[in-house]
DRENZA-791516 format. One line per field, with one value per residue: residue in one letter; x, y, z of N, C-alpha, C in turn. Coordinates in nm, 3 decimals, always signed. Layout:
residues N
code = c(A/...) $
n_x = c(X/...) $
n_y = c(Y/...) $
n_z = c(Z/...) $
ca_x = c(X/...) $
ca_y = c(Y/...) $
ca_z = c(Z/...) $
c_x = c(X/...) $
c_y = c(Y/...) $
c_z = c(Z/...) $
end
This chain:
residues 213
code = c(M/K/Y/D/V/I/R/R/P/K/R/R/G/V/T/L/K/V/T/K/D/G/E/I/V/V/F/A/G/L/D/V/S/D/R/R/I/A/E/F/V/E/A/N/S/K/W/I/E/R/T/T/K/R/M/F/D/L/K/K/V/K/E/E/L/D/D/E/N/Y/L/T/L/H/G/V/R/Y/P/V/K/Y/I/F/G/E/G/K/S/F/V/G/H/E/G/V/T/V/Y/Y/K/E/S/R/S/A/A/R/G/E/F/F/S/E/Y/A/K/D/Y/L/V/R/R/F/D/E/L/T/K/G/V/C/P/V/K/V/K/R/V/K/G/Y/F/G/I/F/H/R/D/N/G/G/M/Y/I/A/L/N/E/S/I/V/H/A/R/K/E/V/S/D/M/I/I/Y/H/E/L/T/H/I/G/H/A/G/H/G/R/D/F/Y/E/A/L/S/K/L/C/P/D/H/R/A/L/R/K/E/L/N/A/T/V/K/L) $
n_x = c(+7.589/+7.915/+8.221/+8.538/+8.735/+8.945/+9.146/+9.270/+9.498/+9.489/+9.252/+8.934/+8.593/+8.398/+8.447/+8.389/+8.471/+8.427/+8.596/+8.758/+8.723/+8.491/+8.492/+8.419/+8.542/+8.594/+8.692/+8.810/+8.845/+9.043/+8.889/+8.631/+8.332/+8.242/+7.967/+7.886/+8.017/+7.891/+7.634/+7.683/+7.750/+7.514/+7.342/+7.435/+7.382/+7.230/+7.378/+7.611/+7.525/+7.456/+7.702/+7.867/+7.751/+7.800/+8.079/+8.130/+8.000/+8.163/+8.395/+8.329/+8.292/+8.559/+8.687/+8.558/+8.644/+8.911/+8.938/+9.104/+8.988/+8.786/+8.679/+8.559/+8.381/+8.240/+8.015/+7.959/+8.039/+8.293/+8.411/+8.756/+8.989/+9.292/+9.592/+9.896/+10.166/+10.251/+10.035/+9.750/+9.548/+9.199/+8.841/+8.574/+8.269/+8.235/+8.377/+8.677/+8.989/+9.310/+9.649/+9.952/+10.302/+10.453/+10.332/+10.000/+9.817/+9.938/+9.931/+9.652/+9.591/+9.741/+9.608/+9.356/+9.420/+9.502/+9.268/+9.092/+9.206/+9.200/+8.917/+8.819/+8.955/+8.861/+8.578/+8.568/+8.648/+8.427/+8.226/+8.301/+8.398/+8.674/+8.748/+8.946/+9.263/+9.291/+9.383/+9.441/+9.462/+9.595/+9.498/+9.436/+9.322/+9.106/+8.817/+8.796/+8.943/+8.977/+9.221/+9.400/+9.643/+9.919/+10.014/+9.788/+9.492/+9.364/+9.189/+9.192/+9.126/+9.022/+9.121/+8.965/+8.698/+8.593/+8.512/+8.248/+7.906/+7.854/+7.704/+7.766/+8.040/+8.041/+7.911/+8.118/+8.291/+8.133/+8.105/+8.358/+8.406/+8.215/+8.354/+8.517/+8.393/+8.304/+8.442/+8.416/+8.193/+7.939/+7.595/+7.563/+7.741/+7.616/+7.370/+7.458/+7.577/+7.358/+7.225/+7.378/+7.393/+7.134/+7.083/+7.289/+7.326/+7.208/+7.368/+7.618/+7.585/+7.562/+7.816/+7.987/+7.904/+7.979/+8.242/+8.563/+8.787) $
n_y = c(+11.951/+11.853/+12.029/+12.170/+12.433/+12.690/+12.938/+13.252/+13.527/+13.755/+13.739/+13.859/+13.831/+13.539/+13.240/+12.952/+12.620/+12.314/+12.025/+11.803/+11.555/+11.573/+11.709/+11.967/+12.283/+12.569/+12.905/+13.157/+13.485/+13.585/+13.719/+13.644/+13.511/+13.183/+13.135/+13.303/+13.179/+12.931/+13.008/+13.107/+12.873/+12.730/+12.898/+12.850/+12.592/+12.448/+12.488/+12.370/+12.104/+12.041/+12.080/+11.891/+11.654/+11.663/+11.651/+11.398/+11.238/+11.292/+11.191/+10.919/+10.875/+10.919/+10.696/+10.486/+10.525/+10.494/+10.234/+9.935/+9.713/+9.777/+9.968/+10.268/+10.366/+10.594/+10.617/+10.363/+10.092/+9.887/+9.556/+9.460/+9.248/+9.111/+9.021/+8.879/+8.955/+8.981/+9.171/+9.327/+9.552/+9.565/+9.652/+9.450/+9.239/+9.131/+9.292/+9.476/+9.394/+9.382/+9.381/+9.332/+9.397/+9.477/+9.668/+9.647/+9.854/+10.071/+9.983/+9.971/+10.241/+10.343/+10.222/+10.338/+10.611/+10.594/+10.495/+10.700/+10.917/+10.831/+10.802/+11.074/+11.237/+11.145/+11.186/+11.458/+11.563/+11.463/+11.621/+11.891/+11.921/+11.957/+12.219/+12.328/+12.238/+11.964/+11.867/+11.597/+11.552/+11.452/+11.597/+11.809/+12.042/+12.132/+12.049/+12.097/+12.326/+12.633/+12.760/+13.035/+13.195/+13.375/+13.198/+13.060/+12.868/+12.625/+12.345/+12.196/+11.889/+11.723/+11.398/+11.254/+11.305/+11.107/+10.919/+10.990/+10.982/+10.964/+11.183/+11.369/+11.422/+11.521/+11.758/+11.900/+11.941/+12.095/+12.322/+12.424/+12.469/+12.677/+12.888/+12.988/+13.184/+13.334/+13.479/+13.508/+13.402/+13.505/+13.623/+13.604/+13.399/+13.171/+13.160/+13.091/+12.853/+12.704/+12.657/+12.479/+12.275/+12.205/+12.090/+12.153/+12.253/+12.066/+11.850/+11.942/+11.937/+11.663/+11.582/+11.701/+11.549/+11.296/+11.275/+11.339/+11.593) $
n_z = c(+9.675/+9.582/+9.589/+9.516/+9.662/+9.560/+9.668/+9.586/+9.626/+9.458/+9.314/+9.234/+9.340/+9.233/+9.043/+8.843/+8.729/+8.547/+8.545/+8.307/+8.418/+8.539/+8.793/+9.015/+9.046/+9.228/+9.208/+9.416/+9.575/+9.865/+10.044/+9.998/+10.124/+10.272/+10.249/+10.038/+9.828/+9.833/+9.767/+9.513/+9.381/+9.396/+9.246/+8.991/+8.948/+8.750/+8.519/+8.592/+8.611/+8.356/+8.226/+8.356/+8.286/+8.010/+8.017/+8.128/+7.927/+7.708/+7.802/+7.806/+7.539/+7.449/+7.569/+7.448/+7.182/+7.203/+7.270/+7.201/+7.099/+6.942/+6.654/+6.542/+6.263/+6.060/+6.233/+6.305/+6.523/+6.491/+6.559/+6.623/+6.469/+6.532/+6.362/+6.358/+6.168/+5.808/+5.595/+5.447/+5.608/+5.661/+5.619/+5.682/+5.646/+5.897/+6.074/+6.149/+6.025/+6.139/+6.049/+6.216/+6.329/+6.545/+6.754/+6.830/+6.885/+6.745/+6.500/+6.447/+6.475/+6.250/+6.034/+6.064/+6.010/+5.748/+5.620/+5.684/+5.546/+5.273/+5.235/+5.303/+5.120/+4.883/+4.908/+4.958/+4.699/+4.558/+4.665/+4.630/+4.379/+4.321/+4.389/+4.546/+4.705/+4.942/+5.272/+5.490/+5.835/+6.146/+6.413/+6.714/+6.750/+6.587/+6.382/+6.122/+5.885/+5.701/+5.481/+5.365/+5.184/+5.043/+4.867/+4.773/+4.840/+5.081/+5.222/+5.541/+5.701/+5.994/+6.067/+6.250/+6.208/+6.062/+6.239/+6.289/+6.170/+5.795/+5.702/+5.888/+5.877/+5.615/+5.660/+5.786/+5.578/+5.401/+5.567/+5.585/+5.317/+5.260/+5.373/+5.175/+5.035/+5.248/+5.510/+5.808/+6.075/+6.043/+5.988/+5.701/+5.645/+5.768/+5.643/+5.379/+5.428/+5.517/+5.279/+5.153/+5.340/+5.509/+5.758/+5.934/+6.195/+6.375/+6.299/+6.372/+6.655/+6.696/+6.601/+6.807/+7.028/+6.966/+6.872/+6.992/+7.015) $
ca_x = c(+7.683/+8.048/+8.314/+8.667/+8.754/+9.080/+9.155/+9.380/+9.496/+9.459/+9.131/+8.810/+8.470/+8.393/+8.426/+8.407/+8.485/+8.407/+8.716/+8.734/+8.686/+8.364/+8.513/+8.377/+8.640/+8.553/+8.801/+8.753/+8.935/+9.058/+8.782/+8.497/+8.285/+8.193/+7.836/+7.877/+8.062/+7.782/+7.519/+7.720/+7.741/+7.368/+7.290/+7.482/+7.368/+7.185/+7.487/+7.709/+7.467/+7.470/+7.842/+7.916/+7.703/+7.872/+8.214/+8.123/+7.969/+8.283/+8.500/+8.285/+8.320/+8.695/+8.713/+8.519/+8.724/+9.044/+8.931/+9.175/+8.910/+8.687/+8.720/+8.433/+8.391/+8.099/+7.917/+7.944/+8.149/+8.335/+8.508/+8.883/+9.060/+9.438/+9.667/+10.033/+10.235/+10.227/+9.907/+9.684/+9.437/+9.080/+8.714/+8.498/+8.136/+8.237/+8.455/+8.808/+9.105/+9.440/+9.777/+10.058/+10.420/+10.499/+10.225/+9.863/+9.757/+9.994/+9.879/+9.515/+9.595/+9.783/+9.498/+9.252/+9.474/+9.501/+9.133/+9.026/+9.260/+9.145/+8.776/+8.797/+9.004/+8.765/+8.449/+8.591/+8.648/+8.284/+8.138/+8.356/+8.444/+8.811/+8.753/+9.071/+9.325/+9.245/+9.480/+9.384/+9.561/+9.564/+9.515/+9.347/+9.267/+8.990/+8.757/+8.824/+8.991/+9.002/+9.338/+9.427/+9.757/+9.970/+10.034/+9.663/+9.406/+9.335/+9.108/+9.241/+9.028/+9.075/+9.077/+8.878/+8.563/+8.542/+8.441/+8.110/+7.843/+7.899/+7.637/+7.838/+8.170/+7.996/+7.883/+8.242/+8.343/+8.043/+8.137/+8.490/+8.384/+8.152/+8.451/+8.584/+8.320/+8.266/+8.558/+8.377/+8.078/+7.829/+7.469/+7.573/+7.798/+7.530/+7.278/+7.520/+7.600/+7.223/+7.181/+7.458/+7.367/+7.022/+7.076/+7.420/+7.320/+7.178/+7.483/+7.726/+7.565/+7.592/+7.960/+8.042/+7.862/+8.028/+8.381/+8.634/+8.916) $
ca_y = c(+11.935/+11.860/+12.104/+12.217/+12.571/+12.734/+13.079/+13.325/+13.656/+13.866/+13.717/+13.918/+13.755/+13.395/+13.176/+12.811/+12.533/+12.175/+11.957/+11.690/+11.436/+11.599/+11.770/+12.109/+12.366/+12.709/+12.997/+13.277/+13.564/+13.552/+13.792/+13.585/+13.417/+13.056/+13.151/+13.355/+13.072/+12.830/+13.074/+13.119/+12.739/+12.699/+12.981/+12.796/+12.446/+12.386/+12.493/+12.273/+11.978/+12.018/+12.066/+11.774/+11.548/+11.668/+11.601/+11.250/+11.188/+11.313/+11.088/+10.793/+10.877/+10.895/+10.566/+10.396/+10.555/+10.448/+10.090/+9.869/+9.597/+9.821/+10.090/+10.328/+10.425/+10.649/+10.595/+10.212/+10.037/+9.753/+9.477/+9.447/+9.124/+9.133/+8.913/+8.905/+8.917/+9.069/+9.171/+9.459/+9.567/+9.601/+9.658/+9.348/+9.224/+9.098/+9.385/+9.527/+9.309/+9.462/+9.318/+9.415/+9.339/+9.504/+9.726/+9.644/+9.996/+10.155/+9.936/+10.013/+10.388/+10.368/+10.182/+10.442/+10.728/+10.573/+10.483/+10.837/+10.999/+10.788/+10.835/+11.219/+11.304/+11.101/+11.254/+11.602/+11.579/+11.443/+11.729/+12.023/+11.922/+12.007/+12.373/+12.364/+12.121/+11.925/+11.799/+11.529/+11.554/+11.401/+11.716/+11.816/+12.188/+12.163/+11.939/+12.144/+12.474/+12.685/+12.836/+13.117/+13.283/+13.430/+13.082/+13.003/+12.828/+12.480/+12.308/+12.090/+11.821/+11.634/+11.254/+11.208/+11.324/+10.981/+10.844/+11.021/+10.940/+11.032/+11.310/+11.463/+11.462/+11.597/+11.889/+11.977/+11.972/+12.204/+12.429/+12.488/+12.517/+12.802/+12.986/+13.034/+13.310/+13.407/+13.472/+13.493/+13.321/+13.592/+13.578/+13.568/+13.261/+13.070/+13.151/+13.021/+12.714/+12.634/+12.617/+12.353/+12.168/+12.253/+12.035/+12.163/+12.277/+11.936/+11.762/+11.987/+11.889/+11.519/+11.571/+11.732/+11.441/+11.159/+11.275/+11.417/+11.646) $
ca_z = c(+9.561/+9.622/+9.503/+9.566/+9.655/+9.545/+9.700/+9.526/+9.673/+9.363/+9.251/+9.287/+9.317/+9.226/+8.921/+8.858/+8.614/+8.559/+8.484/+8.217/+8.498/+8.607/+8.917/+9.022/+9.114/+9.247/+9.238/+9.489/+9.644/+10.004/+10.118/+9.972/+10.238/+10.227/+10.221/+9.906/+9.741/+9.825/+9.687/+9.374/+9.321/+9.379/+9.143/+8.872/+8.954/+8.624/+8.419/+8.641/+8.582/+8.207/+8.190/+8.420/+8.207/+7.883/+8.036/+8.137/+7.800/+7.624/+7.851/+7.763/+7.394/+7.428/+7.607/+7.335/+7.064/+7.229/+7.293/+7.098/+7.054/+6.841/+6.571/+6.499/+6.136/+6.007/+6.338/+6.335/+6.605/+6.443/+6.637/+6.556/+6.483/+6.510/+6.298/+6.364/+6.039/+5.694/+5.530/+5.428/+5.692/+5.588/+5.675/+5.619/+5.700/+6.039/+6.150/+6.098/+6.052/+6.138/+6.051/+6.290/+6.346/+6.683/+6.837/+6.784/+6.892/+6.651/+6.364/+6.440/+6.445/+6.114/+5.952/+6.067/+5.941/+5.599/+5.575/+5.688/+5.432/+5.151/+5.232/+5.304/+4.999/+4.779/+4.943/+4.929/+4.561/+4.512/+4.703/+4.594/+4.241/+4.308/+4.397/+4.615/+4.759/+5.072/+5.351/+5.603/+5.936/+6.282/+6.503/+6.821/+6.769/+6.497/+6.299/+5.986/+5.877/+5.570/+5.493/+5.245/+5.193/+4.907/+4.786/+4.740/+4.947/+5.083/+5.340/+5.612/+5.775/+6.096/+6.033/+6.355/+6.173/+6.011/+6.343/+6.284/+6.040/+5.682/+5.700/+5.986/+5.814/+5.506/+5.716/+5.808/+5.450/+5.357/+5.654/+5.538/+5.181/+5.274/+5.408/+5.057/+5.011/+5.375/+5.605/+5.943/+6.105/+6.048/+5.930/+5.565/+5.634/+5.794/+5.533/+5.262/+5.477/+5.523/+5.140/+5.121/+5.440/+5.589/+5.894/+5.990/+6.337/+6.440/+6.272/+6.470/+6.796/+6.688/+6.601/+6.939/+7.118/+6.927/+6.838/+7.078/+6.963) $
c_x = c(+7.829/+8.130/+8.433/+8.683/+8.897/+9.084/+9.283/+9.379/+9.447/+9.321/+9.013/+8.684/+8.492/+8.374/+8.433/+8.423/+8.459/+8.522/+8.673/+8.687/+8.555/+8.375/+8.475/+8.474/+8.600/+8.679/+8.752/+8.872/+8.951/+8.947/+8.647/+8.450/+8.238/+8.046/+7.812/+7.911/+7.946/+7.663/+7.553/+7.708/+7.595/+7.308/+7.317/+7.470/+7.326/+7.297/+7.588/+7.665/+7.490/+7.614/+7.907/+7.877/+7.775/+8.024/+8.219/+8.095/+8.083/+8.392/+8.458/+8.320/+8.470/+8.741/+8.684/+8.604/+8.859/+9.049/+8.990/+9.094/+8.799/+8.748/+8.587/+8.462/+8.251/+7.986/+7.891/+8.058/+8.179/+8.432/+8.638/+8.943/+9.201/+9.502/+9.816/+10.098/+10.206/+10.088/+9.851/+9.555/+9.315/+8.953/+8.626/+8.352/+8.139/+8.314/+8.582/+8.913/+9.229/+9.556/+9.878/+10.188/+10.476/+10.373/+10.094/+9.794/+9.807/+9.940/+9.741/+9.511/+9.638/+9.679/+9.387/+9.295/+9.464/+9.358/+9.066/+9.081/+9.204/+8.999/+8.752/+8.844/+8.907/+8.632/+8.468/+8.586/+8.503/+8.205/+8.178/+8.400/+8.593/+8.832/+8.880/+9.132/+9.272/+9.364/+9.404/+9.490/+9.510/+9.592/+9.418/+9.270/+9.144/+8.936/+8.790/+8.864/+9.013/+9.117/+9.364/+9.551/+9.809/+9.995/+9.901/+9.578/+9.393/+9.241/+9.171/+9.127/+9.093/+9.028/+8.978/+8.727/+8.501/+8.488/+8.290/+8.040/+7.877/+7.832/+7.708/+7.961/+8.140/+7.969/+8.018/+8.301/+8.264/+8.072/+8.253/+8.480/+8.313/+8.245/+8.527/+8.517/+8.287/+8.370/+8.521/+8.264/+7.960/+7.698/+7.479/+7.638/+7.698/+7.411/+7.325/+7.534/+7.464/+7.174/+7.256/+7.423/+7.265/+7.023/+7.208/+7.423/+7.294/+7.302/+7.602/+7.712/+7.595/+7.743/+8.024/+8.007/+7.925/+8.177/+8.447/+8.767/+9.035) $
c_y = c(+11.955/+11.945/+12.149/+12.366/+12.606/+12.894/+13.139/+13.469/+13.763/+13.848/+13.788/+13.840/+13.609/+13.344/+13.031/+12.737/+12.385/+12.107/+11.848/+11.558/+11.455/+11.662/+11.917/+12.189/+12.512/+12.791/+13.125/+13.352/+13.531/+13.613/+13.738/+13.483/+13.280/+13.054/+13.199/+13.250/+12.971/+12.878/+13.082/+12.971/+12.700/+12.771/+12.930/+12.649/+12.384/+12.378/+12.383/+12.127/+11.943/+11.994/+11.932/+11.652/+11.542/+11.620/+11.454/+11.186/+11.184/+11.211/+10.955/+10.769/+10.845/+10.749/+10.458/+10.408/+10.496/+10.296/+10.014/+9.759/+9.642/+9.944/+10.147/+10.405/+10.461/+10.612/+10.451/+10.166/+9.903/+9.689/+9.463/+9.318/+9.157/+9.011/+8.955/+8.861/+9.015/+9.061/+9.312/+9.465/+9.612/+9.599/+9.554/+9.345/+9.201/+9.190/+9.433/+9.435/+9.385/+9.371/+9.396/+9.329/+9.354/+9.551/+9.716/+9.781/+10.078/+10.122/+9.971/+10.162/+10.418/+10.334/+10.285/+10.568/+10.710/+10.558/+10.621/+10.922/+10.956/+10.829/+10.990/+11.284/+11.268/+11.174/+11.394/+11.636/+11.569/+11.564/+11.867/+12.034/+11.980/+12.144/+12.413/+12.237/+12.086/+11.843/+11.727/+11.511/+11.493/+11.522/+11.710/+11.957/+12.207/+12.040/+11.973/+12.284/+12.515/+12.783/+12.906/+13.197/+13.322/+13.308/+13.013/+12.966/+12.675/+12.459/+12.186/+12.024/+11.726/+11.489/+11.206/+11.209/+11.194/+10.885/+10.864/+10.977/+11.022/+11.176/+11.414/+11.515/+11.541/+11.748/+11.976/+12.022/+12.100/+12.336/+12.500/+12.537/+12.654/+12.920/+13.044/+13.171/+13.397/+13.381/+13.441/+13.392/+13.413/+13.537/+13.527/+13.431/+13.158/+13.053/+13.075/+12.878/+12.632/+12.586/+12.489/+12.242/+12.220/+12.208/+12.056/+12.189/+12.148/+11.844/+11.813/+11.935/+11.737/+11.503/+11.597/+11.622/+11.310/+11.157/+11.379/+11.462/+11.601) $
c_z = c(+9.607/+9.524/+9.584/+9.552/+9.653/+9.569/+9.648/+9.579/+9.577/+9.293/+9.317/+9.245/+9.308/+9.092/+8.944/+8.728/+8.640/+8.472/+8.387/+8.287/+8.567/+8.751/+8.908/+9.103/+9.118/+9.283/+9.302/+9.551/+9.790/+10.096/+10.094/+10.076/+10.181/+10.188/+10.078/+9.805/+9.716/+9.751/+9.548/+9.301/+9.296/+9.263/+9.005/+8.866/+8.825/+8.520/+8.463/+8.600/+8.435/+8.177/+8.240/+8.331/+8.071/+7.900/+8.049/+8.010/+7.704/+7.667/+7.815/+7.614/+7.371/+7.467/+7.507/+7.218/+7.076/+7.259/+7.174/+7.038/+6.960/+6.767/+6.512/+6.367/+6.088/+6.105/+6.364/+6.407/+6.563/+6.544/+6.560/+6.591/+6.444/+6.455/+6.294/+6.225/+5.925/+5.638/+5.522/+5.514/+5.613/+5.674/+5.608/+5.686/+5.848/+6.120/+6.079/+6.129/+6.029/+6.147/+6.133/+6.309/+6.492/+6.771/+6.777/+6.779/+6.786/+6.516/+6.336/+6.405/+6.300/+6.010/+5.942/+5.989/+5.786/+5.543/+5.576/+5.577/+5.301/+5.139/+5.220/+5.173/+4.884/+4.793/+4.908/+4.786/+4.505/+4.544/+4.650/+4.449/+4.223/+4.320/+4.461/+4.670/+4.902/+5.136/+5.460/+5.713/+6.062/+6.382/+6.613/+6.826/+6.684/+6.423/+6.150/+5.981/+5.733/+5.581/+5.362/+5.276/+5.044/+4.804/+4.735/+4.855/+4.949/+5.207/+5.402/+5.701/+5.874/+6.064/+6.134/+6.312/+6.104/+6.108/+6.334/+6.162/+5.923/+5.665/+5.784/+5.926/+5.689/+5.550/+5.737/+5.677/+5.389/+5.435/+5.610/+5.398/+5.173/+5.309/+5.287/+5.014/+5.134/+5.485/+5.756/+5.962/+6.125/+5.991/+5.790/+5.554/+5.664/+5.703/+5.410/+5.310/+5.479/+5.385/+5.109/+5.211/+5.534/+5.735/+5.968/+6.135/+6.415/+6.419/+6.356/+6.608/+6.794/+6.690/+6.743/+7.044/+7.084/+6.891/+6.932/+7.011/+7.055) $
end
């Protein structure tokens, strides 16, 4: 198994990580022998294999989602047709038609953001009966978040969850909705979530495998 070793004077013992490109990097102190490093890597070989596969899978997902020739909506990968000029972009039977004036990529992104916001706001109201406001954002740090302060409460959703199947994006809504009555992620939280969304664990795994933050 190929790996790079980075030695640091103040580090004690051995640690490792797998980068987003699937490279294995080992961090070790100056006094750690090469043999000990090799034994450490071998002892963690199964974890490395699982993590490396996950990194490559996520990289593939990102490449597919970033491909200008396609747009994934609700788990379906639609071909994109670009038309230069004025017009309203839309989803049709044969794929997505995007009108653009300058950048095709920007126009595709703007269409997805508008589509995601329209869908998620409507779906949120259907599932929650307007229990609190919702905001749809383009962010990297979370799929969804429940926010409460002196001014009230709201739920923010990441537009990227629209790439996943509708059942998956529903799970995120249910997850954040459960936080209204349960602040943490304890046993009571998951018991309440299971009542709203019995398959939430499987759907979470699907989300992590199909959508990249």
